N, C-alpha and C positions, 0 to 999 in steps of 0.2 A: 359629488356635489349635491347639496340639498336644494330643494325648491326655493327656499328663502334666499340662498346665495344667488341662484339663477335670476330671481326677480330683481335683486339689487343691481346686478350687471346690466340688466335690461333697462332699469330706471336710470342708471348712470349714463348709459349710452344715449338714451332718449334725451336727457337733459343737456348733455354735451352737444348733440346734433342740433337741438333746438336753439341753444345759445349761439353756435357757429352759424346756423342758418339765418338767425335774426340779424347778426352782424354783417353777413354777406349781402343781404338784400337792402341794406341802408344805402342811399345814394351817396356818392363821393363827389365833393366839390372839386372841379378841375380848374386850373388856372386859365385866365382868358387867353384867346389866341393872339399871337403877335400881330401888329398892324401890317398891312401889305407893304412890300418893299417897292420903292420907285426904282425900276431897273435903270433908268437913264441917269440918276444921280448917284446910285450906289456902286462904288468901285468901277468907274468907267474903264472899259477895255478888258475887264476881267470877268464880267458876268455875261453869259450868253444871251442873245436876243431871244425873244419869245418865238419868233418865226425866222428861220434862216432863209435869206433870199437865195434863189437858184444859183446865181453866179458865185456864191461864197461856199458852196459845198466842197468838201475835200476831194481832190483829184490826185491820182497817182499814175505814174508811168514808169515802166522799167527802163525805158530808153532815156539817155541823157538829152537827146534831141529827137522829138517825134518826127518820123519821116513824112514827107509829102508824097502822096500817091497820085499818079496820073490815072484817072478812071479809064481813059481810052486804051492804055497799055497794060491794064491790070490783068493778071492771069493767076489761076490757081492750079498747081500741079500736085497731085496726090501720088506719093510713091510708097512702095513697100520693098524694103531691102535694096534701095537704089533703083528699082524697076518702076517705071511709070504705070500707074493703075488707072488714073483718070486725069483729065485736064479740062479746065473751064476757062473760057475767055468771054468777057462781056463785050457786046457790040453796042455802039452808041454811047450815050452818057448815063451815068447813074442818076436816078431820080430820088431825091430825098423823100422819105415818108413824113407825112404831117405829124406833129406832136399830138398825142392824145392823152387823155386822163388814164384812170385805172383800166387795165384790160378786163374785158368781160369774158368769162368762160361759161359755156353752156354745159350743164351736166357734170360740173366739177364737184 
């Protein structure tokens, strides 16, 4: 390859890159964003609410009927191969814990 041919390829590459670069830096007009949708009037019953109330969260139970547990008679028996390893019985009544926000961990 002669030096004249080498200069030609360099010039062609420079011009091609300059042309592509100039085209790439030009701004592109985007279509305007659609107006906000009024959730109350659009497809009532099909569009989710912005915030789901606590009572409407999905719940699931493997039981066909959830059992009612008597706290005074509740016992926990831990067995291994049918042999009792530990047993726990609560005395008195169960005290419900107050509902709190996000749990705070130290050093997590």
